[in-house]
C-alpha positions as CSV (number, residue, x, y, z in Angstrom):
1,X,230.5,94.0,245.5
2,X,232.4,90.6,246.2
3,X,234.0,91.6,249.1
4,X,235.6,94.9,250.7
5,X,238.1,92.4,252.2
6,X,238.5,89.0,253.6
7,X,237.3,88.3,257.1
8,X,237.8,84.3,256.9
9,X,240.6,83.4,253.8
10,X,238.7,81.7,250.9
11,X,240.4,78.3,251.1
12,X,240.6,77.9,254.6
13,X,238.6,75.1,256.0
14,X,235.3,75.6,258.0
15,X,235.8,72.3,259.8
16,X,236.3,68.6,259.1
17,X,234.4,66.0,257.5
18,X,233.6,62.7,259.6
19,X,236.8,60.8,257.8
20,X,239.7,63.3,257.1
21,X,241.8,63.5,254.1
22,X,244.2,61.0,255.2
23,X,241.6,58.4,256.1
24,X,241.5,58.9,259.8
25,X,238.4,60.2,261.7
26,X,238.1,63.5,262.4
27,X,238.0,64.2,266.4
28,X,236.9,67.5,266.2
29,X,233.8,66.2,263.8
30,X,230.9,68.7,264.1
31,X,227.7,67.4,262.5
32,X,226.7,70.4,261.1
33,X,229.6,69.9,258.5
34,X,228.2,66.9,257.1
35,X,225.1,67.9,256.0
36,X,223.9,67.9,252.9
37,X,225.0,70.7,251.5
38,X,228.5,70.6,253.4
39,X,231.6,70.2,250.9
40,X,232.9,67.0,251.3
41,X,230.0,64.9,251.9
42,X,228.8,64.4,248.2
43,X,229.9,61.5,246.1
44,X,233.4,63.1,244.4
45,X,233.8,65.7,246.7
46,X,237.4,65.3,248.8
47,X,237.2,65.2,252.3
48,X,237.1,67.9,254.4
49,X,240.4,69.2,256.7
50,X,240.5,70.4,259.8
51,X,238.8,73.8,260.3
52,X,242.0,76.4,259.4
53,X,243.7,74.2,257.4
54,X,244.3,74.7,253.3
55,X,240.9,72.7,251.8
56,X,242.5,73.6,247.6
57,X,238.7,71.8,246.5
58,X,236.5,74.6,248.9
59,X,238.7,77.9,247.4
60,X,238.4,76.1,243.7
61,X,234.6,76.0,244.1
62,X,234.8,79.5,245.3
63,X,237.1,80.8,242.7
64,X,235.0,79.0,240.0
65,X,231.9,80.7,241.6
66,X,233.0,84.6,241.7
67,X,232.2,86.9,240.2
68,X,235.3,88.5,240.0
69,X,236.2,91.4,236.8
70,X,239.0,93.3,236.2
71,X,241.7,93.9,238.8
72,X,239.9,93.5,242.2
73,X,242.0,95.8,244.6
74,X,240.7,99.2,242.5
75,X,237.2,98.1,242.5
76,X,237.6,97.3,246.2
77,X,238.6,101.0,246.9
78,X,236.1,102.2,244.4
79,X,233.6,100.8,246.2
80,X,234.2,101.6,249.7
81,X,234.9,105.4,248.7
82,X,231.1,104.8,247.6
83,X,229.8,102.9,250.9
84,X,227.0,105.1,252.8
85,X,229.2,105.4,255.9
86,X,226.5,105.2,259.2
87,X,227.9,108.8,260.2
88,X,228.4,111.7,258.0
89,X,232.0,112.2,257.1
90,X,233.7,115.1,254.7
91,X,235.8,112.4,253.3
92,X,236.5,108.9,252.5
93,X,238.0,107.6,255.6
94,X,239.5,104.8,253.6
95,X,241.6,106.9,251.0
96,X,245.1,106.3,250.8
97,X,244.9,103.6,253.7
98,X,247.4,100.8,252.9
99,X,245.5,97.3,253.2
100,X,246.8,94.2,254.7
101,X,247.0,91.5,252.0
102,X,248.4,88.6,254.2
103,X,251.4,86.9,253.0
104,X,250.8,83.2,254.2
105,X,247.2,83.3,252.6
106,X,249.1,84.2,249.3
107,X,251.4,81.5,249.4
108,X,248.9,78.8,250.3
109,X,247.0,80.0,247.6
110,X,249.9,79.6,245.1
111,X,249.8,75.8,245.8
112,X,246.2,75.7,244.2
113,X,246.9,78.3,241.8
114,X,249.5,76.0,240.4
115,X,247.1,73.2,239.6
116,X,243.9,75.2,238.6
117,X,243.1,75.9,234.9
118,X,241.2,78.4,232.9
119,X,239.2,80.8,234.4
120,X,239.5,79.2,237.7
121,X,243.1,80.0,238.0
122,X,243.0,83.6,236.9
123,X,240.2,84.2,239.6
124,X,242.7,82.7,242.3
125,X,245.3,84.7,241.1
126,X,243.0,88.0,241.8
127,X,241.4,86.7,245.2
128,X,244.9,86.5,246.7
129,X,245.3,90.6,246.1
130,X,242.0,90.9,248.4
131,X,243.1,92.2,251.7
132,X,242.1,90.4,254.9
133,X,240.8,91.4,257.9
134,X,240.8,89.6,261.3
135,X,238.0,89.8,264.3
136,X,239.9,90.5,267.5
137,X,237.2,89.1,270.0
138,X,239.2,90.6,273.2
139,X,242.0,93.5,273.2
140,X,244.4,90.6,274.5
141,X,245.1,89.6,271.0
142,X,245.9,92.7,269.9
143,X,249.1,92.5,272.3
144,X,249.8,89.0,271.3
145,X,248.6,87.7,274.4
146,X,246.2,84.0,274.2
147,X,247.1,84.0,270.6
148,X,248.6,81.1,269.3
């Protein structure tokens, strides 16, 4: 199973390189984002943008390494139906439910799809159909209080 749903949309930067794509210094640079295995630190890799911004290089790398075959949404639903729950249930709680596919994520991904080729392009097209989930750490975010 690749994912039931995205908790953090693939392609969204985790944090910036010391130098941003525009050549300026990142004001929120975190040394952990400059580690040897961080994207944007090796020769030939573009610098990573600020956290939360679209990172074309990252999403294409994820798509290149993904093991997605066939249509993603039916696989996700099938996997959910076969996943043991912590407590006993008489039926699948996800059956018949509509999952949220973020339209703004799809729009961002389309930019990368336009410049992608081959299997990476095909995988990106499948990835935009995977439902999203968001971590809500306070109830106020549900009521749209304290959100951006």
